[in-house]
N, C-alpha and C positions, 0 to 999 in steps of 0.2 A: 202918656200911658207907660206902665212898667211891663217888662218882659221877663219871664222866668224860663231859663233853660237848665238842663242838667250838666253837671261836670262829666268828664269822660274818664275812663279807667286808664287810658293810655296818656302818658305825660312825656312825650318826646318833642313837643313843640318848642319853638324858639322865636324870639322877636327878631324881625328882619333888619331892624335899625334901632338906634338908641331912642328910647321913649322918654320925652322931656318931662312928663308928668306922671307920677304914680301915687297911689294911696295905700293906706294901711287897712287891713281887714277889720271890719267892725267887731268881729269875735276872735281876734288874735289871741287873747288870753285863754279862751276856751280851747282854741286849737293847740296852743302850747301845752295845756294840761292833757289833752287827748294824746298828743305826740309823746309826752313824758310817760304815759302809761304804755304806749306801744313799744317803747324802748325795752321794756322788761321781757318781751317775747322773743323766743329763738326763731330762726328761720323755719324750723320744723313746725313750730306752733303757728307761725304765720301761714304756712301752707294750708293748714286746716281752717284757720279763721277766715282767710281771704279766698279760699277755694282756688288756689293757684299752684303752678308747678314750682319746683325748687328754685329755678333761676329767677323767677319773678319774686319769690319769697325772699331770696338773698338780696336782690336789688333793693327791695323795700325795707328789709332789715337795716341795710346800710344807710338808706335815706333817713330812717328814724334815729339811728345812732348819731348821725351828724346834724340832726334837725336844729339843735340849739347851739350850734357852733358858730352862728353868724355867717354862714356861707352864702353862696349866691342865691338870691331869690329873683323871681321873674313875675311880671304882670300876668295875672290869672288867665286872661283871654288868649295869651300866646303860649301858655304852658300845656294846655290840653290838645290832644291830636285826634279826637274822635271825629266821626263824620259830621256831626252838627257843627263843630268848629271849622272843619274844612270848608263847609258851605257858607258859614258865616264869613270866612276869609278876612279876619281882622288885619292881616298884614297889608291889605289894600286900602285900609281906612286912612284918611288924612288925620292929622293931629286934632283938628276940630271935630271930626266924626268920632274919634276915640273919646274925646271929652264928653260928647253928647251920649255916647254909649255908656260911659261911666255913671251918668245920671239916670239912665233908663233901663239898663240891662242888669239882671241879677243871675248869678250862677249858683245853684245849690251844690253843697259839698258836705260829705259825711264828716270830714275832719274840721272844716272851717265854718260850717253852718251855711252862711250866705256870703257870696263874694261879688264885688263889683269887678268889671273887666280889668281895671288898672290896679287892683289890689295886689301887692307883692306877696307871693307865696312860695313855699318849699314844695318840691315834688314829694308825692306820697301815694299811698293806696289804702283805702278803707271801705268797708261795706256797711250798709245800713243795719244789718242784723247782728253785727258784732256787739258783744256785751263786754265792756271794760270793767275792771275790778272796782273802781271807785264810783261807778254809776249806779250802785244799788240794785244790780240785776236788770237794769234797763238796757234795751238796745239803743243804738245811736239814734234811731228814729224817735224813740220815747224820750231819750235824753235831750234832744234838740227841741222838741215840740214846745215846752213852756218857755224856752229861751227865745225862740225865733218868732212865735206867732204875733205878739204885739208889735215887735219891730217891723215885721213884714207888712202888717196891716197899716201901720203908721206911714211906712214908706210909700205904699200905694196911694193912700189918702192924701199925702202931701203933694202928690202929682195931680192926677185928675180922677182918681178912684177907680181906674180900670187896669186890670191885669190881663195880659195876653199870656196864657199858660202854654208854653212850648216845651215843658219838661216832661220826662217820662212819668207814667202814672204812679210809680212807687214814691216819687218825691212829695206827693201830697201828705205822706205820713210824717214828714218833718214838721208839719204844722197842724194846728187844730183847724182842719179844712172846713168844717161846718161853720166855724166862726168867720173864717176868711170869706166864705160864700155869702154869709149874712151881711158882712160889712162893706164889701167891695163888689164891683161887677167883674166877673171872670169870663173871659172868652177863651175857649179851648178848641182851637182848630183841629180837625181830623183830616187825615190824608189816606185815601184808599184807591186801590187799583181794581178795575173791572177785569175779572178773570172767570172764564167759564160761565158767564152770565151773572156773576155775583160780585159784590164789592168786597175786597179783602184787604186787610192790613198787611203790608210787607215792610218789615222793620227797617230795612236799609233805606227804602224810599221815604218812610216817615222821618227818619233822622235827617236825610238830605233836605227835605222840605222844611223841617223845623229850623235848621240853620239858615236856609235861604230866606225864609219868612222873617226871621229875626233881622237878617241883613236888610231886607226890603223895608222894614219899619224904621230901622236906624238910619240908613243912608238917605231915605226920603223924608225923615223927620215927621212921620205921620202924627197928626194931632187928633184926628177923628177915627175912631175904631172902624167905622163903616168904610173908610178908605182901604182897609185891609182886604175888602172883597175884590179889589182889583188885582190881587196877587196872582201871578202865574209863574210856573216854574217847570220846565222840561215836560210840558203837556198837562200838568196839573192846573186846574182852575176851579173856581167856585161852582158847585153843582146845586142850584137852587132846588132841585127836585128831591135831594137827599137830606137836606138840613141847612140851617142858617150858616154853619161854619164848616161844612163838608167840602173838601177839595178833592176832586177825583181825577184819575187818569183813565180814559176810556179808549 
């Protein structure tokens, strides 16, 4: 099965050891073109485009200015530092587990499209609603949709035709999701907490569980999606009364 997670905005992660095997992003050419367009914007313009403060805007202005200088790149899975990646904990993976992850885990990215864990990338920041000048008035979502959809479907079909979708909801807009749903089986686990007698989504817990579930699949090398029903994390477990893929904390 294939797993989809979202990239994180924070990119302060680092590899704890030398990684003996790395790969090149499938859409490196497109990423280069996107980065080349971002070079033209000033820190003040980036503040507005990315909805960030000046310090973050300046940091990313510098990143884009040096993007094509052949500087240090790092494997994607070690670059991001959001909660999903903290709970995925790739720094604890063996080399064999990293190789397995590179075949079964995909990371959505507004700059790179789709990444495998060991794809070498530059640090960056980009949002899905950004419209770049050479994209004909299209947002990054609409720009990537015709580029990624066929590749994504073929990647899932070349495995067992099953996608475990652990990405945030907005990432569906990177693809023709209706086509994806028609052509492959999608499992989208939900994680909710019982509070005041009702089940509620608490974002931080959802992110933690998504990372932990991705880790569970990869480290156990799950082959049957039904094995996913045995997932438990910090009190979250499958709740048969709430839906086939609903994991709750009560």
